[in-house]
MIPA-470731 format. One record per residue (C-alpha): residue in one letter; chain; x, y, z. Coordinates in steps of 0.02 Angstrom, whole numbers, plus 50000, padded with zeros to 5 digits. Layout:
MIPA-470731
resn a&chain A&X X&Y Y&Z Z
...
end
This chain:
MIPA-470731
resn m&chain A&X 44847&Y 50022&Z 49780
resn s&chain A&X 44962&Y 50170&Z 49766
resn q&chain A&X 45066&Y 50115&Z 49617
resn v&chain A&X 45043&Y 49987&Z 49478
resn a&chain A&X 45177&Y 49927&Z 49358
resn a&chain A&X 45131&Y 49758&Z 49286
resn i&chain A&X 45037&Y 49675&Z 49145
resn g&chain A&X 44852&Y 49667&Z 49186
resn l&chain A&X 44854&Y 49815&Z 49306
resn d&chain A&X 44784&Y 49978&Z 49237
resn p&chain A&X 44821&Y 50140&Z 49331
resn a&chain A&X 44653&Y 50216&Z 49283
resn k&chain A&X 44556&Y 50065&Z 49347
resn h&chain A&X 44658&Y 49998&Z 49492
resn l&chain A&X 44742&Y 50143&Z 49582
resn g&chain A&X 44651&Y 50187&Z 49743
resn k&chain A&X 44574&Y 50013&Z 49761
resn e&chain A&X 44595&Y 49912&Z 49920
resn i&chain A&X 44680&Y 49742&Z 49921
resn p&chain A&X 44522&Y 49643&Z 49968
resn y&chain A&X 44435&Y 49720&Z 49816
resn m&chain A&X 44584&Y 49674&Z 49705
resn q&chain A&X 44618&Y 49500&Z 49776
resn q&chain A&X 44526&Y 49399&Z 49643
resn h&chain A&X 44601&Y 49502&Z 49501
resn l&chain A&X 44777&Y 49479&Z 49573
resn l&chain A&X 44751&Y 49292&Z 49584
resn c&chain A&X 44696&Y 49289&Z 49401
resn l&chain A&X 44853&Y 49385&Z 49351
resn k&chain A&X 44957&Y 49256&Z 49445
resn e&chain A&X 44878&Y 49117&Z 49342
resn l&chain A&X 44888&Y 49210&Z 49176
resn y&chain A&X 45060&Y 49290&Z 49188
resn g&chain A&X 45147&Y 49219&Z 49342
resn s&chain A&X 45135&Y 49385&Z 49435
resn n&chain A&X 45175&Y 49384&Z 49619
resn v&chain A&X 45017&Y 49417&Z 49720
resn c&chain A&X 45122&Y 49484&Z 49865
resn r&chain A&X 45204&Y 49613&Z 49750
resn e&chain A&X 45378&Y 49542&Z 49772
resn g&chain A&X 45418&Y 49584&Z 49591
resn g&chain A&X 45364&Y 49766&Z 49605
resn e&chain A&X 45196&Y 49737&Z 49522
resn y&chain A&X 45109&Y 49859&Z 49638
resn e&chain A&X 45135&Y 49964&Z 49794
resn t&chain A&X 45016&Y 50006&Z 49936
resn l&chain A&X 44987&Y 50142&Z 50065
resn t&chain A&X 44949&Y 50103&Z 50247
resn f&chain A&X 44807&Y 50207&Z 50320
resn d&chain A&X 44785&Y 50116&Z 50485
resn c&chain A&X 44880&Y 49986&Z 50585
resn p&chain A&X 44919&Y 49946&Z 50768
resn l&chain A&X 45071&Y 50062&Z 50763
resn f&chain A&X 44955&Y 50209&Z 50727
resn t&chain A&X 44899&Y 50223&Z 50908
resn t&chain A&X 44807&Y 50389&Z 50909
resn a&chain A&X 44742&Y 50417&Z 50732
resn r&chain A&X 44717&Y 50341&Z 50560
resn v&chain A&X 44747&Y 50425&Z 50393
resn v&chain A&X 44593&Y 50463&Z 50287
resn l&chain A&X 44624&Y 50502&Z 50104
resn d&chain A&X 44507&Y 50641&Z 50047
resn g&chain A&X 44571&Y 50659&Z 49869
resn f&chain A&X 44701&Y 50596&Z 49747
resn e&chain A&X 44755&Y 50606&Z 49567
resn v&chain A&X 44825&Y 50472&Z 49454
resn v&chain A&X 44996&Y 50515&Z 49382
resn l&chain A&X 45043&Y 50411&Z 49230
resn h&chain A&X 45230&Y 50375&Z 49221
resn s&chain A&X 45223&Y 50262&Z 49069
resn s&chain A&X 45080&Y 50231&Z 48949
resn d&chain A&X 45153&Y 50065&Z 48891
resn s&chain A&X 45015&Y 49962&Z 48810
resn i&chain A&X 45068&Y 49801&Z 48898
resn a&chain A&X 45112&Y 49862&Z 49072
resn p&chain A&X 45071&Y 50045&Z 49103
resn v&chain A&X 45148&Y 50123&Z 49258
resn g&chain A&X 45048&Y 50242&Z 49366
resn v&chain A&X 45057&Y 50317&Z 49539
resn l&chain A&X 44920&Y 50377&Z 49655
resn h&chain A&X 44966&Y 50552&Z 49715
resn p&chain A&X 44869&Y 50605&Z 49871
resn t&chain A&X 44803&Y 50783&Z 49853
resn a&chain A&X 44706&Y 50795&Z 50017
resn f&chain A&X 44702&Y 50694&Z 50177
resn h&chain A&X 44664&Y 50712&Z 50361
resn l&chain A&X 44692&Y 50616&Z 50521
resn e&chain A&X 44544&Y 50535&Z 50607
resn h&chain A&X 44577&Y 50514&Z 50792
resn k&chain A&X 44549&Y 50342&Z 50866
resn t&chain A&X 44430&Y 50347&Z 51014
resn g&chain A&X 44370&Y 50168&Z 51029
resn p&chain A&X 44444&Y 50026&Z 51131
resn t&chain A&X 44609&Y 49956&Z 51069
resn s&chain A&X 44651&Y 49774&Z 51043
resn s&chain A&X 44769&Y 49681&Z 51158
resn g&chain A&X 44908&Y 49692&Z 51028
resn s&chain A&X 44897&Y 49880&Z 51017
resn d&chain A&X 44886&Y 49895&Z 51208
resn k&chain A&X 45066&Y 49836&Z 51214
resn l&chain A&X 45113&Y 49964&Z 51083
resn n&chain A&X 45024&Y 50101&Z 51182
resn d&chain A&X 45119&Y 50052&Z 51339
resn v&chain A&X 45285&Y 50063&Z 51248
resn s&chain A&X 45236&Y 50226&Z 51161
resn n&chain A&X 45184&Y 50306&Z 51326
resn e&chain A&X 45347&Y 50254&Z 51408
resn v&chain A&X 45453&Y 50340&Z 51276
resn g&chain A&X 45333&Y 50484&Z 51244
resn f&chain A&X 45312&Y 50449&Z 51057
resn i&chain A&X 45487&Y 50514&Z 51021
resn f&chain A&X 45612&Y 50400&Z 50939
resn e&chain A&X 45785&Y 50471&Z 50914
resn v&chain A&X 45904&Y 50399&Z 50786
resn q&chain A&X 46086&Y 50410&Z 50840
resn g&chain A&X 46221&Y 50445&Z 50711
resn d&chain A&X 46220&Y 50494&Z 50529
resn f&chain A&X 46173&Y 50386&Z 50382
resn v&chain A&X 46288&Y 50395&Z 50233
resn a&chain A&X 46255&Y 50276&Z 50091
resn n&chain A&X 46404&Y 50235&Z 49985
resn c&chain A&X 46359&Y 50121&Z 49844
resn e&chain A&X 46510&Y 50161&Z 49737
resn p&chain A&X 46562&Y 49978&Z 49706
resn n&chain A&X 46392&Y 49938&Z 49627
resn c&chain A&X 46385&Y 50092&Z 49514
resn k&chain A&X 46435&Y 50090&Z 49333
resn s&chain A&X 46499&Y 50264&Z 49302
resn q&chain A&X 46440&Y 50361&Z 49149
resn v&chain A&X 46590&Y 50478&Z 49163
resn l&chain A&X 46767&Y 50411&Z 49153
resn a&chain A&X 46854&Y 50548&Z 49252
resn s&chain A&X 46767&Y 50638&Z 49394
resn d&chain A&X 46816&Y 50711&Z 49561
resn f&chain A&X 46639&Y 50686&Z 49629
resn t&chain A&X 46541&Y 50534&Z 49682
resn l&chain A&X 46351&Y 50546&Z 49686
resn l&chain A&X 46293&Y 50447&Z 49836
resn m&chain A&X 46106&Y 50477&Z 49829
resn t&chain A&X 45976&Y 50614&Z 49823
resn a&chain A&X 45844&Y 50639&Z 49956
resn k&chain A&X 45688&Y 50747&Z 49958
resn l&chain A&X 45597&Y 50798&Z 50116
resn h&chain A&X 45408&Y 50815&Z 50104
resn i&chain A&X 45311&Y 50908&Z 50240
resn s&chain A&X 45121&Y 50911&Z 50236
resn k&chain A&X 44996&Y 50996&Z 50350
resn t&chain A&X 44824&Y 50921&Z 50379
resn k&chain A&X 44668&Y 51027&Z 50362
resn h&chain A&X 44613&Y 50983&Z 50539
resn d&chain A&X 44707&Y 51006&Z 50703
resn n&chain A&X 44861&Y 51083&Z 50618
resn t&chain A&X 44949&Y 50915&Z 50618
resn f&chain A&X 45106&Y 50901&Z 50516
resn s&chain A&X 45168&Y 50747&Z 50427
resn m&chain A&X 45345&Y 50723&Z 50363
resn g&chain A&X 45410&Y 50599&Z 50238
resn c&chain A&X 45570&Y 50572&Z 50145
resn s&chain A&X 45596&Y 50499&Z 49973
resn i&chain A&X 45769&Y 50437&Z 49930
resn h&chain A&X 45831&Y 50400&Z 49756
resn d&chain A&X 45982&Y 50285&Z 49752
resn p&chain A&X 46064&Y 50299&Z 49581
resn c&chain A&X 46161&Y 50139&Z 49613
resn g&chain A&X 46009&Y 50029&Z 49643
resn t&chain A&X 46018&Y 49858&Z 49720
resn s&chain A&X 46015&Y 49741&Z 49572
resn e&chain A&X 46164&Y 49671&Z 49478
resn d&chain A&X 46097&Y 49749&Z 49317
resn n&chain A&X 46145&Y 49928&Z 49365
end
């Protein structure tokens, strides 16, 4: 688990745990509070360290810290912040499902190009705090670039904050 934000989930106890380890506890929370085991209500978030799409390596988390966003006594909110990781190259045989992915990946050379620009305009859903303004805030984006300790491999990620949100409550 990489983020918890629900009654019965404690950042200090549950962040960094794998889903199979948490399964019974999540089922108990469903019975006690009606929580969604599949996290459809935002109860928790996860990180993916290995999957068939990761054809050459898996991510290994070497260290992390727990960042507490809210110390609410009923439903504290915390995030797992990776502090160190490395890639572990896959050398064993692949399954038939990932063979198809390898074939596709080899055909395109692991490069996927996105055509065009993405501009999010959520103006109709926003409730403005300012009555008169010449500017419209569309969204803010932060680019994160990390370098692994081994093999000088770089990883890039982007976090996007949409001030308009997607719910009707905004």
